[in-house]
C-alpha positions in Angstrom: 0.8 97.4 45.1 1.4 93.6 45.3 -0.1 92.0 48.8 2.8 90.8 51.3 2.0 87.3 50.5 3.4 87.7 47.1 7.0 86.7 46.3 8.9 88.1 43.5 9.9 87.0 40.3 13.4 86.9 42.2 12.2 84.6 44.7 10.7 82.6 42.7 12.9 81.6 40.9 15.7 81.4 43.8 13.3 78.8 45.6 13.1 77.0 42.5 16.8 76.4 41.5 17.8 76.1 45.4 15.1 73.0 45.1 15.8 71.6 41.7 19.8 72.2 41.6 20.5 69.7 39.7 17.7 69.7 37.3 18.7 73.2 36.7 22.6 72.3 36.0 21.5 69.5 33.5 19.4 71.6 31.6 21.8 74.3 31.7 24.3 71.6 30.2 21.8 70.6 27.5 21.0 74.4 26.1 24.7 74.8 26.3 25.7 71.8 24.0 22.6 72.7 22.1 23.6 76.1 21.4 26.6 75.3 20.9 26.2 72.9 18.2 24.0 75.3 16.8 26.7 78.0 16.6 29.8 76.0 15.4 27.3 74.1 12.3 27.3 77.3 10.7 30.8 78.0 10.7 31.6 76.3 6.8 35.4 75.7 7.8 35.5 73.6 10.4 36.2 69.6 10.8 32.7 68.0 12.7 35.2 66.6 15.0 36.5 70.1 16.3 32.8 71.1 16.5 31.8 68.5 18.7 35.3 69.5 20.7 34.3 73.3 20.9 30.7 72.2 21.8 31.5 70.1 24.9 34.5 73.1 26.2 31.6 75.5 25.6 28.5 73.2 27.8 31.6 72.5 30.2 32.6 76.0 31.2 28.2 76.9 31.3 28.0 74.1 33.9 30.8 75.4 35.6 29.3 78.4 35.9 26.0 77.1 36.4 27.5 74.6 39.7 28.4 78.2 40.9 25.0 79.5 40.3 24.0 76.3 42.7 26.5 77.2 45.4 25.6 80.8 45.5 21.8 80.1 46.3 22.9 76.7 48.4 24.9 80.4 50.2 22.5 82.5 50.4 20.6 80.2 51.8 22.2 79.5 54.5 23.2 82.8 55.7 20.0 83.9 55.5 18.7 80.7 57.8 16.4 79.6 55.0 17.5 75.7 55.6 17.8 75.4 59.2 15.5 72.7 59.2 17.5 71.0 56.5 21.1 70.8 57.9 20.9 70.2 61.7 23.5 71.8 63.8 26.5 69.5 64.9 26.5 68.5 68.0 29.7 68.0 69.9 28.6 64.3 71.4 31.4 64.4 74.1 30.6 67.7 75.6 26.9 66.6 75.6 27.5 63.3 77.5 29.8 65.3 79.9 26.6 67.3 81.0 24.7 65.0 81.9 
């Protein structure tokens, strides 16, 4: 049985994604456009401009999915209070001044 101080693979991946959101989204975009170009180049009856347009559209959809995933990770962190020190609570200065 694993020790209680060891993190699961999911927790490790979630933590890395939470700390490197922009790098994750950029990597997803790059892999999406590379994979789409490779796939579209295997189709012989397409013009190069159409291949590039399809690759851009596929990469754009993958980027939106990666952004949604990053937002979900941020929401999960916020709900579980793992980012409580990262974002300070809003303090209404007017009510704070009235108390003094």
